[in-house]
KEVEX-139618 format. One line per field, with one value per residue (C-alpha): residue number from 1; x negated, y negated, z negated. Coordinates in steps of 0.5 Angstrom, whole numbers, plus 500, padded with zeros to 3 digits. Each point is the difference from the previous one (the first is absolute). Last residue first. Layout:
BEGIN
seq c(NUM:...) $
xx c(X:...) $
yy c(Y:...) $
zz c(Z:...) $
# end
This chain:
BEGIN
seq c(262:261:260:259:258:257:256:255:254:253:252:251:250:249:248:247:246:245:244:243:242:241:240:239:238:237:236:235:234:233:232:231:230:229:228:227:226:225:224:223:222:221:220:219:218:217:216:215:214:213:212:211:210:209:208:207:206:205:204:203:202:201:200:199:198:197:196:195:194:193:192:191:190:189:188:187:186:185:184:183:182:181:180:179:178:177:176:175:174:173:172:171:170:169:168:167:166:165:164:163:162:161:160:159:158:157:156:155:154:153:152:151:150:149:148:147:146:145:144:143:142:141:140:139:138:137:136:135:134:133:132:131:130:129:128:127:126:125:124:123:122:121:120:119:118:117:116:115:114:113:112:111:110:109:108:107:106:105:104:103:102:101:100:99:98:97:96:95:94:93:92:91:90:89:88:87:86:85:84:83:82:81:80:79:78:77:76:75:74:73:72:71:70:69:68:67:66:65:64:63:62:61:60:59:58:57:56:55:54:53:52:51:50:49:48:47:46:45:44:43:42:41:40:39:38:37:36:35:34:33:32:31:30:29:28:27:26:25:24:23:22:21:20:19:18:17:16:15:14:13:12:11:10:9:8:7:6:5:4:3:2:1) $
xx c(755:495:502:508:498:496:507:504:495:500:508:500:495:504:506:497:497:507:503:505:507:502:496:506:503:493:499:507:499:494:503:506:495:496:506:503:494:503:507:497:501:504:500:495:504:506:495:500:507:502:495:503:507:498:496:507:504:495:501:508:500:505:501:498:506:505:501:497:501:507:504:504:496:494:501:494:498:495:496:496:494:498:501:507:502:498:506:503:495:501:507:500:503:495:494:497:495:499:493:500:495:495:502:495:500:507:503:496:503:507:500:498:505:505:501:497:497:493:497:495:498:501:497:502:497:505:500:506:497:502:501:500:503:499:504:498:506:505:505:504:499:500:502:502:497:502:498:499:496:495:499:499:495:501:497:507:503:495:495:500:500:505:500:501:501:497:500:495:501:495:494:496:494:495:500:497:494:499:505:495:494:504:502:493:497:505:498:493:501:504:494:495:504:501:492:498:499:504:505:501:500:505:504:500:502:506:500:504:497:497:497:497:496:499:496:496:498:499:495:497:499:497:503:497:507:501:497:493:497:497:496:498:494:501:494:504:498:497:505:497:503:500:498:495:494:503:503:499:506:502:508:501:507:498:502:502:493:503:500:501:507:500) $
yy c(410:500:507:498:493:505:504:493:498:506:500:493:502:506:496:494:505:504:493:496:500:506:497:499:507:503:498:501:507:501:498:504:506:498:499:507:504:502:502:505:498:503:502:495:497:499:495:496:500:498:494:498:500:497:494:499:500:494:496:501:497:494:493:496:496:505:503:506:508:499:507:498:505:497:493:496:495:494:498:493:502:497:506:498:501:507:501:506:504:506:500:502:495:500:496:494:496:493:497:495:503:504:508:506:500:497:505:505:497:501:507:504:496:499:508:504:505:503:496:502:493:496:494:498:495:498:493:500:503:507:502:507:505:508:505:507:505:502:496:495:494:503:507:505:507:506:504:506:497:497:507:503:496:495:501:502:494:495:497:494:492:495:493:494:492:493:496:493:493:495:503:506:501:503:507:506:504:504:505:500:502:506:502:500:503:506:501:500:506:504:498:503:506:501:500:495:502:494:503:506:497:495:505:504:493:499:494:494:496:495:506:502:493:500:507:497:494:504:504:494:496:506:505:501:501:492:494:497:507:498:494:494:497:495:500:497:506:505:500:502:506:500:506:496:503:497:504:496:499:501:500:493:498:492:499:507:503:507:507:505:504:507) $
zz c(908:506:502:500:504:505:501:501:505:504:500:503:505:502:500:504:506:500:502:495:501:496:494:495:502:500:493:497:503:497:493:500:502:494:495:503:497:494:503:505:507:505:507:502:506:494:497:506:502:493:500:507:497:494:504:504:494:498:506:499:493:502:499:506:500:504:493:502:499:498:500:494:495:504:496:502:495:500:494:499:495:494:495:499:507:499:495:504:504:496:501:507:504:506:500:503:496:502:497:495:496:504:501:498:492:499:505:496:493:504:502:493:495:505:501:506:497:499:505:506:503:507:503:507:505:506:500:496:494:498:493:498:495:500:496:500:502:494:503:495:506:507:502:496:497:497:494:504:505:494:497:507:502:505:507:503:498:504:496:495:501:497:502:497:502:500:506:500:503:498:496:499:496:503:503:497:502:494:503:506:496:497:507:502:494:501:507:498:495:505:505:495:499:508:501:505:507:502:505:496:493:503:503:493:497:504:505:499:506:494:497:506:500:492:501:506:496:494:503:504:493:497:495:494:497:499:505:499:502:507:496:504:502:506:505:506:505:497:494:493:496:493:495:496:505:506:506:507:504:507:501:501:497:500:493:496:504:502:496:505:499:499) $
# end
């Protein structure tokens, strides 16, 4: 099991105080080893997060950290929940909006669904997900009940600053975006138009959808009720793809501490 270290100087020689805290022998900093959830120490959390970032299974993480698998599973759920809450700031400039549909392969469908038929794209029985991508490479995405204007347009207003350029395809849900204070530019995929030559396209967001589907497929299928957590995880991973592992671990620890403090 990972040994407790001082969070300030990483010294491992500590004195145990009567109130349950530890005092560093080097810098004399007093701290609680359980400032994080599940009564796991900071070093135990750091180990779990490190293996999580490497996309190891819960069983592998349990084996490598000597932490009970049930606690690891709970820890991974808390991590994903924290990542889901770490949403980007309001987007501005040029953004792309689009929807996609997530669901298992045909062979994994329940018999009642298979017999009812399925199809690709709008109208499918798969789960719709709506996304917005800022041209700086940051993405925001959310599981939605449907892909109609009454659902999608309020999300655009919520996440994008007025006056921004909104690029979309010609789906009817996007009709009227300009009346909400945006500059609306269309790409007609029905006529095999993927860019208007003036920077109006949704290629970046379609690239993210491809990344997301590959990642979810590697999990071997996700239960629908857990999809928001995994969506939040891969949105966060994508948005922090250029950060070092050290920066990612530090950020996740901060998010978990914030959860504890309230």
